N, CA, C and O atoms as a GROMACS GRO file, in nm:
protein
  496
    1MET      N    1  10.334   9.000   9.786
    1MET     CA    2  10.476   8.981   9.772
    1MET      C    3  10.522   9.064   9.653
    1MET      O    4  10.451   9.078   9.553
    2ALA      N    5  10.642   9.120   9.666
    2ALA     CA    6  10.701   9.196   9.556
    2ALA      C    7  10.851   9.170   9.554
    2ALA      O    8  10.910   9.129   9.654
    3VAL      N    9  10.910   9.193   9.440
    3VAL     CA   10  11.054   9.177   9.423
    3VAL      C   11  11.111   9.311   9.382
    3VAL      O   12  11.061   9.376   9.290
    4TYR      N   13  11.217   9.351   9.452
    4TYR     CA   14  11.282   9.479   9.425
    4TYR      C   15  11.430   9.457   9.397
    4TYR      O   16  11.491   9.364   9.450
    5THR      N   17  11.486   9.542   9.314
    5THR     CA   18  11.630   9.555   9.302
    5THR      C   19  11.666   9.692   9.356
    5THR      O   20  11.578   9.771   9.391
    6VAL      N   21  11.795   9.720   9.363
    6VAL     CA   22  11.841   9.849   9.415
    6VAL      C   23  11.925   9.916   9.307
    6VAL      O   24  12.018   9.858   9.252
    7GLU      N   25  11.889  10.039   9.278
    7GLU     CA   26  11.963  10.120   9.182
    7GLU      C   27  11.992  10.255   9.245
    7GLU      O   28  11.900  10.328   9.284
    8ASN      N   29  12.117  10.287   9.256
    8ASN     CA   30  12.159  10.415   9.314
    8ASN      C   31  12.096  10.437   9.451
    8ASN      O   32  12.053  10.547   9.484
    9GLY      N   33  12.091  10.330   9.530
    9GLY     CA   34  12.040  10.342   9.666
    9GLY      C   35  11.889  10.348   9.678
    9GLY      O   36  11.836  10.370   9.787
   10GLN      N   37  11.818  10.329   9.568
   10GLN     CA   38  11.672  10.335   9.569
   10GLN      C   39  11.613  10.201   9.526
   10GLN      O   40  11.669  10.133   9.440
   11LEU      N   41  11.501  10.164   9.588
   11LEU     CA   42  11.434  10.040   9.550
   11LEU      C   43  11.361  10.058   9.418
   11LEU      O   44  11.299  10.161   9.393
   12LYS      N   45  11.369   9.955   9.336
   12LYS     CA   46  11.298   9.954   9.208
   12LYS      C   47  11.219   9.824   9.202
   12LYS      O   48  11.277   9.716   9.204
   13ARG      N   49  11.088   9.835   9.193
   13ARG     CA   50  11.002   9.715   9.187
   13ARG      C   51  11.018   9.652   9.049
   13ARG      O   52  10.995   9.716   8.946
   14VAL      N   53  11.058   9.524   9.049
   14VAL     CA   54  11.084   9.455   8.923
   14VAL      C   55  10.994   9.335   8.900
   14VAL      O   56  10.994   9.277   8.792
   15GLY      N   57  10.918   9.296   9.003
   15GLY     CA   58  10.831   9.181   8.988
   15GLY      C   59  10.734   9.169   9.102
   15GLY      O   60  10.746   9.235   9.205
   16GLU      N   61  10.636   9.080   9.082
   16GLU     CA   62  10.535   9.057   9.183
   16GLU      C   63  10.560   8.928   9.260
   16GLU      O   64  10.522   8.918   9.376
   17GLN      N   65  10.623   8.830   9.197
   17GLN     CA   66  10.649   8.700   9.257
   17GLN      C   67  10.794   8.660   9.232
   17GLN      O   68  10.844   8.677   9.121
   18MET      N   69  10.861   8.609   9.333
   18MET     CA   70  10.999   8.567   9.318
   18MET      C   71  11.011   8.453   9.216
   18MET      O   72  11.107   8.449   9.139
   19GLU      N   73  10.915   8.362   9.215
   19GLU     CA   74  10.919   8.251   9.119
   19GLU      C   75  10.924   8.302   8.976
   19GLU      O   76  11.004   8.256   8.895
   20GLU      N   77  10.838   8.397   8.945
   20GLU     CA   78  10.833   8.452   8.809
   20GLU      C   79  10.962   8.526   8.776
   20GLU      O   80  11.017   8.510   8.667
   21TYR      N   81  11.010   8.606   8.869
   21TYR     CA   82  11.128   8.687   8.843
   21TYR      C   83  11.253   8.601   8.830
   21TYR      O   84  11.336   8.625   8.742
   22SER      N   85  11.268   8.500   8.916
   22SER     CA   86  11.389   8.419   8.916
   22SER      C   87  11.384   8.304   8.817
   22SER      O   88  11.488   8.257   8.771
   23GLY      N   89  11.266   8.259   8.783
   23GLY     CA   90  11.252   8.142   8.698
   23GLY      C   91  11.266   8.011   8.774
   23GLY      O   92  11.260   7.904   8.714
   24GLN      N   93  11.283   8.018   8.906
   24GLN     CA   94  11.298   7.899   8.991
   24GLN      C   95  11.163   7.864   9.051
   24GLN      O   96  11.101   7.947   9.118
   25GLN      N   97  11.116   7.742   9.028
   25GLN     CA   98  10.990   7.697   9.085
   25GLN      C   99  11.005   7.672   9.235
   25GLN      O  100  11.111   7.631   9.281
   26TRP      N  101  10.898   7.698   9.309
   26TRP     CA  102  10.892   7.671   9.452
   26TRP      C  103  10.824   7.536   9.467
   26TRP      O  104  10.704   7.523   9.441
   27GLU      N  105  10.899   7.435   9.508
   27GLU     CA  106  10.848   7.299   9.519
   27GLU      C  107  10.765   7.282   9.646
   27GLU      O  108  10.785   7.352   9.745
   28ASP      N  109  10.671   7.188   9.641
   28ASP     CA  110  10.589   7.156   9.759
   28ASP      C  111  10.680   7.116   9.874
   28ASP      O  112  10.777   7.042   9.855
   29GLY      N  113  10.648   7.164   9.994
   29GLY     CA  114  10.724   7.129  10.113
   29GLY      C  115  10.844   7.219  10.139
   29GLY      O  116  10.907   7.209  10.244
   30TRP      N  117  10.877   7.306  10.044
   30TRP     CA  118  10.990   7.397  10.064
   30TRP      C  119  10.947   7.515  10.149
   30TRP      O  120  10.833   7.560  10.144
   31ASP      N  121  11.042   7.564  10.229
   31ASP     CA  122  11.023   7.693  10.295
   31ASP      C  123  11.116   7.792  10.224
   31ASP      O  124  11.183   7.757  10.127
   32GLY      N  125  11.118   7.916  10.272
   32GLY     CA  126  11.200   8.018  10.207
   32GLY      C  127  11.347   7.986  10.207
   32GLY      O  128  11.417   8.016  10.111
   33ASP      N  129  11.396   7.923  10.314
   33ASP     CA  130  11.538   7.888  10.321
   33ASP      C  131  11.575   7.788  10.212
   33ASP      O  132  11.676   7.806  10.143
   34VAL      N  133  11.495   7.684  10.198
   34VAL     CA  134  11.524   7.582  10.098
   34VAL      C  135  11.511   7.640   9.958
   34VAL      O  136  11.591   7.609   9.869
   35TYR      N  137  11.411   7.724   9.938
   35TYR     CA  138  11.391   7.786   9.807
   35TYR      C  139  11.513   7.869   9.766
   35TYR      O  140  11.564   7.855   9.655
   36LEU      N  141  11.559   7.955   9.856
   36LEU     CA  142  11.675   8.039   9.822
   36LEU      C  143  11.802   7.956   9.811
   36LEU      O  144  11.890   7.987   9.731
   37LYS      N  145  11.814   7.852   9.891
   37LYS     CA  146  11.930   7.762   9.881
   37LYS      C  147  11.934   7.694   9.744
   37LYS      O  148  12.042   7.668   9.691
   38SER      N  149  11.817   7.666   9.688
   38SER     CA  150  11.811   7.603   9.556
   38SER      C  151  11.870   7.692   9.447
   38SER      O  152  11.901   7.646   9.337
   39MET      N  153  11.885   7.821   9.478
   39MET     CA  154  11.945   7.916   9.384
   39MET      C  155  12.085   7.958   9.427
   39MET      O  156  12.143   8.049   9.369
   40GLY      N  157  12.140   7.892   9.529
   40GLY     CA  158  12.277   7.918   9.571
   40GLY      C  159  12.294   8.020   9.682
   40GLY      O  160  12.404   8.069   9.704
   41PHE      N  161  12.187   8.052   9.752
   41PHE     CA  162  12.194   8.150   9.860
   41PHE      C  163  12.184   8.079   9.995
   41PHE      O  164  12.110   7.982  10.010
   42HIS      N  165  12.260   8.128  10.091
   42HIS     CA  166  12.259   8.071  10.225
   42HIS      C  167  12.232   8.180  10.327
   42HIS      O  168  12.274   8.294  10.311
   43LEU      N  169  12.159   8.143  10.432
   43LEU     CA  170  12.124   8.240  10.536
   43LEU      C  171  12.251   8.298  10.597
   43LEU      O  172  12.340   8.225  10.640
   44TRP      N  173  12.257   8.429  10.600
   44TRP     CA  174  12.372   8.502  10.652
   44TRP      C  175  12.339   8.572  10.782
   44TRP      O  176  12.420   8.577  10.873
   45ASP      N  177  12.217   8.627  10.789
   45ASP     CA  178  12.175   8.704  10.906
   45ASP      C  179  12.024   8.691  10.920
   45ASP      O  180  11.951   8.688  10.820
   46ASP      N  181  11.978   8.684  11.044
   46ASP     CA  182  11.834   8.673  11.069
   46ASP      C  183  11.795   8.775  11.174
   46ASP      O  184  11.820   8.755  11.293
   47ALA      N  185  11.734   8.882  11.131
   47ALA     CA  186  11.680   8.983  11.222
   47ALA      C  187  11.534   8.944  11.246
   47ALA      O  188  11.444   8.992  11.177
   48LYS      N  189  11.513   8.857  11.341
   48LYS     CA  190  11.384   8.793  11.365
   48LYS      C  191  11.268   8.892  11.358
   48LYS      O  192  11.271   9.000  11.416
   49ASP      N  193  11.167   8.852  11.285
   49ASP     CA  194  11.043   8.927  11.266
   49ASP      C  195  11.060   9.054  11.182
   49ASP      O  196  10.966   9.133  11.171
   50VAL      N  197  11.178   9.073  11.123
   50VAL     CA  198  11.199   9.190  11.037
   50VAL      C  199  11.249   9.146  10.900
   50VAL      O  200  11.182   9.170  10.800
   51TYR      N  201  11.365   9.083  10.895
   51TYR     CA  202  11.417   9.036  10.767
   51TYR      C  203  11.515   8.922  10.789
   51TYR      O  204  11.565   8.901  10.900
   52ARG      N  205  11.541   8.850  10.681
   52ARG     CA  206  11.649   8.752  10.676
   52ARG      C  207  11.736   8.791  10.557
   52ARG      O  208  11.686   8.828  10.451
   53HIS      N  209  11.865   8.781  10.578
   53HIS     CA  210  11.963   8.818  10.475
   53HIS      C  211  12.031   8.692  10.426
   53HIS      O  212  12.089   8.617  10.505
   54TYR      N  213  12.023   8.669  10.298
   54TYR     CA  214  12.088   8.555  10.234
   54TYR      C  215  12.200   8.606  10.146
   54TYR      O  216  12.189   8.711  10.082
   55GLN      N  217  12.309   8.530  10.143
   55GLN     CA  218  12.423   8.568  10.059
   55GLN      C  219  12.453   8.452   9.965
   55GLN      O  220  12.442   8.336  10.003
   56ARG      N  221  12.491   8.486   9.842
   56ARG     CA  222  12.521   8.383   9.744
   56ARG      C  223  12.649   8.311   9.783
   56ARG      O  224  12.746   8.372   9.826
   57SER      N  225  12.647   8.179   9.766
   57SER     CA  226  12.767   8.100   9.793
   57SER      C  227  12.870   8.126   9.683
   57SER      O  228  12.840   8.190   9.582
   58THR      N  229  12.988   8.077   9.704
   58THR     CA  230  13.094   8.098   9.605
   58THR      C  231  13.074   8.014   9.480
   58THR      O  232  13.140   8.037   9.379
   59GLU      N  233  12.983   7.918   9.487
   59GLU     CA  234  12.950   7.835   9.370
   59GLU      C  235  12.894   7.924   9.260
   59GLU      O  236  12.806   8.006   9.286
   60THR      N  237  12.943   7.910   9.140
   60THR     CA  238  12.901   7.999   9.032
   60THR      C  239  12.813   7.930   8.928
   60THR      O  240  12.782   7.991   8.825
   61SER      N  241  12.772   7.806   8.952
   61SER     CA  242  12.695   7.734   8.851
   61SER      C  243  12.546   7.766   8.853
   61SER      O  244  12.472   7.717   8.768
   62PHE      N  245  12.500   7.846   8.948
   62PHE     CA  246  12.358   7.878   8.957
   62PHE      C  247  12.322   7.983   8.852
   62PHE      O  248  12.388   8.086   8.841
   63LYS      N  249  12.217   7.954   8.776
   63LYS     CA  250  12.178   8.043   8.666
   63LYS      C  251  12.073   8.145   8.707
   63LYS      O  252  12.055   8.246   8.640
   64GLN      N  253  12.003   8.118   8.819
   64GLN     CA  254  11.898   8.209   8.861
   64GLN      C  255  11.959   8.333   8.926
   64GLN      O  256  12.061   8.325   8.995
   65LEU      N  257  11.897   8.445   8.903
   65LEU     CA  258  11.934   8.574   8.963
   65LEU      C  259  12.083   8.606   8.940
   65LEU      O  260  12.156   8.631   9.036
   66PRO      N  261  12.126   8.607   8.815
   66PRO     CA  262  12.267   8.640   8.788
   66PRO      C  263  12.301   8.781   8.835
   66PRO      O  264  12.222   8.874   8.821
   67GLY      N  265  12.418   8.795   8.891
   67GLY     CA  266  12.464   8.924   8.940
   67GLY      C  267  12.415   8.961   9.078
   67GLY      O  268  12.456   9.063   9.133
   68VAL      N  269  12.328   8.879   9.136
   68VAL     CA  270  12.276   8.908   9.269
   68VAL      C  271  12.364   8.838   9.372
   68VAL      O  272  12.386   8.717   9.364
   69LEU      N  273  12.413   8.915   9.468
   69LEU     CA  274  12.496   8.860   9.575
   69LEU      C  275  12.418   8.847   9.706
   69LEU      O  276  12.442   8.756   9.784
   70HIS      N  277  12.323   8.938   9.729
   70HIS     CA  278  12.246   8.942   9.853
   70HIS      C  279  12.097   8.938   9.822
   70HIS      O  280  12.050   9.004   9.729
   71VAL      N  281  12.023   8.861   9.902
   71VAL     CA  282  11.877   8.862   9.897
   71VAL      C  283  11.829   8.889  10.039
   71VAL      O  284  11.868   8.819  10.133
   72PHE      N  285  11.745   8.989  10.053
   72PHE     CA  286  11.681   9.018  10.180
   72PHE      C  287  11.535   8.979  10.165
   72PHE      O  288  11.467   9.027  10.074
   73ASP      N  289  11.486   8.893  10.253
   73ASP     CA  290  11.342   8.869  10.256
   73ASP      C  291  11.287   8.947  10.373
   73ASP      O  292  11.314   8.918  10.490
   74VAL      N  293  11.210   9.047  10.340
   74VAL     CA  294  11.160   9.144  10.437
   74VAL      C  295  11.017   9.108  10.474
   74VAL      O  296  10.931   9.094  10.387
   75GLN      N  297  10.993   9.094  10.602
   75GLN     CA  298  10.860   9.062  10.651
   75GLN      C  299  10.783   9.193  10.664
   75GLN      O  300  10.774   9.252  10.771
   76ALA      N  301  10.729   9.236  10.552
   76ALA     CA  302  10.675   9.370  10.538
   76ALA      C  303  10.542   9.391  10.611
   76ALA      O  304  10.527   9.488  10.684
   77HIS      N  305  10.448   9.301  10.592
   77HIS     CA  306  10.315   9.321  10.650
   77HIS      C  307  10.237   9.190  10.645
   77HIS      O  308  10.242   9.118  10.546
   78ASP      N  309  10.165   9.162  10.752
   78ASP     CA  310  10.074   9.047  10.759
   78ASP      C  311  10.135   8.917  10.708
   78ASP      O  312  10.067   8.840  10.641
   79GLY      N  313  10.261   8.892  10.739
   79GLY     CA  314  10.326   8.768  10.699
   79GLY      C  315  10.365   8.762  10.552
   79GLY      O  316  10.411   8.658  10.505
   80VAL      N  317  10.347   8.871  10.480
   80VAL     CA  318  10.384   8.875  10.340
   80VAL      C  319  10.534   8.910  10.331
   80VAL      O  320  10.582   9.001  10.398
   81ILE      N  321  10.604   8.834  10.249
   81ILE     CA  322  10.748   8.856  10.232
   81ILE      C  323  10.773   8.932  10.103
   81ILE      O  324  10.727   8.891   9.996
   82ASP      N  325  10.846   9.040  10.112
   82ASP     CA  326  10.897   9.110   9.995
   82ASP      C  327  11.046   9.081   9.986
   82ASP      O  328  11.113   9.066  10.087
   83TYR      N  329  11.095   9.072   9.864
   83TYR     CA  330  11.236   9.041   9.842
   83TYR      C  331  11.309   9.162   9.787
   83TYR      O  332  11.259   9.232   9.699
   84ILE      N  333  11.429   9.186   9.840
   84ILE     CA  334  11.517   9.290   9.788
   84ILE      C  335  11.644   9.220   9.740
   84ILE      O  336  11.710   9.151   9.817
   85LEU      N  337  11.676   9.238   9.614
   85LEU     CA  338  11.792   9.175   9.552
   85LEU      C  339  11.902   9.280   9.535
   85LEU      O  340  11.877   9.388   9.482
   86VAL      N  341  12.022   9.247   9.580
   86VAL     CA  342  12.131   9.344   9.578
   86VAL      C  343  12.253   9.281   9.510
   86VAL      O  344  12.291   9.168   9.540
   87SER      N  345  12.311   9.356   9.418
   87SER     CA  346  12.433   9.308   9.351
   87SER      C  347  12.554   9.329   9.441
   87SER      O  348  12.541   9.371   9.556
   88ASP      N  349  12.670   9.299   9.388
   88ASP     CA  350  12.795   9.318   9.463
   88ASP      C  351  12.837   9.466   9.451
   88ASP      O  352  12.938   9.499   9.390
   89HIS      N  353  12.756   9.551   9.511
   89HIS     CA  354  12.778   9.696   9.506
   89HIS      C  355  12.756   9.751   9.646
   89HIS      O  356  12.642   9.766   9.690
   90LEU      N  357  12.864   9.781   9.716
   90LEU     CA  358  12.857   9.818   9.856
   90LEU      C  359  12.761   9.934   9.885
   90LEU      O  360  12.684   9.924   9.981
   91PRO      N  361  12.760  10.042   9.806
   91PRO     CA  362  12.666  10.151   9.837
   91PRO      C  363  12.520  10.105   9.836
   91PRO      O  364  12.441  10.149   9.919
   92ASP      N  365  12.483  10.018   9.743
   92ASP     CA  366  12.344   9.968   9.740
   92ASP      C  367  12.317   9.878   9.860
   92ASP      O  368  12.209   9.884   9.918
   93TYR      N  369  12.413   9.795   9.896
   93TYR     CA  370  12.398   9.709  10.014
   93TYR      C  371  12.377   9.794  10.139
   93TYR      O  372  12.286   9.768  10.218
   94LEU      N  373  12.461   9.896  10.156
   94LEU     CA  374  12.449   9.984  10.273
   94LEU      C  375  12.317  10.061  10.272
   94LEU      O  376  12.260  10.088  10.378
   95ALA      N  377  12.269  10.097  10.154
   95ALA     CA  378  12.140  10.166  10.144
   95ALA      C  379  12.027  10.077  10.194
   95ALA      O  380  11.937  10.124  10.263
   96VAL      N  381  12.032   9.948  10.160
   96VAL     CA  382  11.929   9.855  10.207
   96VAL      C  383  11.936   9.841  10.358
   96VAL      O  384  11.834   9.843  10.426
   97ILE      N  385  12.056   9.826  10.412
   97ILE     CA  386  12.072   9.815  10.556
   97ILE      C  387  12.014   9.940  10.625
   97ILE      O  388  11.947   9.929  10.727
   98ALA      N  389  12.040  10.057  10.568
   98ALA     CA  390  11.987  10.181  10.625
   98ALA      C  391  11.834  10.184  10.616
   98ALA      O  392  11.768  10.235  10.707
   99MET      N  393  11.778  10.130  10.508
   99MET     CA  394  11.632  10.125  10.495
   99MET      C  395  11.569  10.032  10.598
   99MET      O  396  11.460  10.059  10.646
  100LEU      N  397  11.638   9.925  10.630
  100LEU     CA  398  11.583   9.825  10.722
  100LEU      C  399  11.603   9.862  10.869
  100LEU      O  400  11.532   9.810  10.955
  101GLU      N  401  11.697   9.950  10.897
  101GLU     CA  402  11.727   9.985  11.036
  101GLU      C  403  11.605  10.038  11.112
  101GLU      O  404  11.583   9.994  11.225
  102PRO      N  405  11.526  10.129  11.056
  102PRO     CA  406  11.407  10.174  11.131
  102PRO      C  407  11.310  10.060  11.163
  102PRO      O  408  11.246  10.061  11.269
  103MET      N  409  11.298   9.964  11.073
  103MET     CA  410  11.211   9.849  11.099
  103MET      C  411  11.265   9.766  11.215
  103MET      O  412  11.189   9.719  11.300
  104CYS      N  413  11.396   9.747  11.217
  104CYS     CA  414  11.459   9.672  11.327
  104CYS      C  415  11.441   9.745  11.459
  104CYS      O  416  11.408   9.684  11.561
  105ASN      N  417  11.462   9.876  11.458
  105ASN     CA  418  11.446   9.956  11.580
  105ASN      C  419  11.302   9.952  11.629
  105ASN      O  420  11.278   9.939  11.750
  106ARG      N  421  11.207   9.963  11.539
  106ARG     CA  422  11.066   9.960  11.579
  106ARG      C  423  11.029   9.823  11.634
  106ARG      O  424  10.955   9.813  11.732
  107ASN      N  425  11.079   9.718  11.571
  107ASN     CA  426  11.052   9.583  11.620
  107ASN      C  427  11.106   9.565  11.762
  107ASN      O  428  11.038   9.508  11.847
  108ALA      N  429  11.228   9.612  11.787
  108ALA     CA  430  11.287   9.602  11.921
  108ALA      C  431  11.204   9.681  12.023
  108ALA      O  432  11.181   9.634  12.134
  109ALA      N  433  11.160   9.800  11.984
  109ALA     CA  434  11.080   9.883  12.075
  109ALA      C  435  10.946   9.815  12.105
  109ALA      O  436  10.901   9.817  12.220
  110LEU      N  437  10.883   9.757  12.004
  110LEU     CA  438  10.756   9.688  12.027
  110LEU      C  439  10.773   9.570  12.121
  110LEU      O  440  10.690   9.547  12.208
  111LYS      N  441  10.881   9.495  12.103
  111LYS     CA  442  10.906   9.381  12.193
  111LYS      C  443  10.924   9.429  12.336
  111LYS      O  444  10.877   9.364  12.429
  112MET      N  445  10.992   9.540  12.355
  112MET     CA  446  11.011   9.595  12.489
  112MET      C  447  10.878   9.639  12.548
  112MET      O  448  10.852   9.616  12.667
  113GLU      N  449  10.793   9.704  12.467
  113GLU     CA  450  10.662   9.747  12.515
  113GLU      C  451  10.576   9.628  12.555
  113GLU      O  452  10.510   9.631  12.659
  114VAL      N  453  10.576   9.526  12.473
  114VAL     CA  454  10.496   9.406  12.504
  114VAL      C  455  10.546   9.341  12.632
  114VAL      O  456  10.466   9.300  12.716
  115GLU      N  457  10.677   9.330  12.646
  115GLU     CA  458  10.735   9.270  12.766
  115GLU      C  459  10.701   9.354  12.890
  115GLU      O  460  10.670   9.299  12.996
  116ALA      N  461  10.706   9.487  12.878
  116ALA     CA  462  10.672   9.575  12.990
  116ALA      C  463  10.525   9.557  13.029
  116ALA      O  464  10.492   9.551  13.148
  117GLU      N  465  10.438   9.548  12.929
  117GLU     CA  466  10.295   9.526  12.958
  117GLU      C  467  10.273   9.390  13.022
  117GLU      O  468  10.192   9.377  13.113
  118ARG      N  469  10.342   9.291  12.974
  118ARG     CA  470  10.330   9.156  13.030
  118ARG      C  471  10.371   9.155  13.176
  118ARG      O  472  10.304   9.096  13.261
  119ARG      N  473  10.483   9.220  13.205
  119ARG     CA  474  10.531   9.228  13.344
  119ARG      C  475  10.435   9.306  13.434
  119ARG      O  476  10.407   9.264  13.546
  120SER      N  477  10.386   9.419  13.384
  120SER     CA  478  10.296   9.500  13.467
  120SER      C  479  10.164   9.427  13.488
  120SER      O  480  10.100   9.446  13.591
  121GLY      N  481  10.124   9.344  13.395
  121GLY     CA  482  10.002   9.265  13.411
  121GLY      C  483  10.016   9.160  13.519
  121GLY      O  484   9.918   9.125  13.585
  122ARG      N  485  10.134   9.110  13.537
  122ARG     CA  486  10.159   9.009  13.640
  122ARG      C  487  10.147   9.069  13.779
  122ARG      O  488  10.100   9.002  13.872
  123ARG      N  489  10.189   9.193  13.795
  123ARG     CA  490  10.190   9.258  13.927
  123ARG      C  491  10.052   9.298  13.972
  123ARG      O  492  10.026   9.305  14.092
  124ASN      N  493   9.962   9.325  13.878
  124ASN     CA  494   9.828   9.373  13.914
  124ASN      C  495   9.736   9.260  13.948
  124ASN      O  496   9.620   9.283  13.981
   0.00000   0.00000   0.00000
């Protein structure tokens, strides 16, 4: 797992664990949704098997991750989640979306290939 911020459209690795970087402990029984909700983020978009996008609620009393409006949890490899933290800066947000697009496209293509193989296996 790694934590990244975005500067001038480029990822910058800022930590190895979200708990350490944010200062928010991950309690037993929590999943990623509950953990991010504990810091004021709510699920905004779910690109299944690629990433989930969380957006900060309008509540301003949360002290963790100041200045962060968007959190992307990216399912990078072998079930490991990397986090990308984005401020309220549209060019950086769009840069992250552009970085994730090839992963989304590849995921869709793989699903189509698997489905095609599954169908062709039924006919034989």
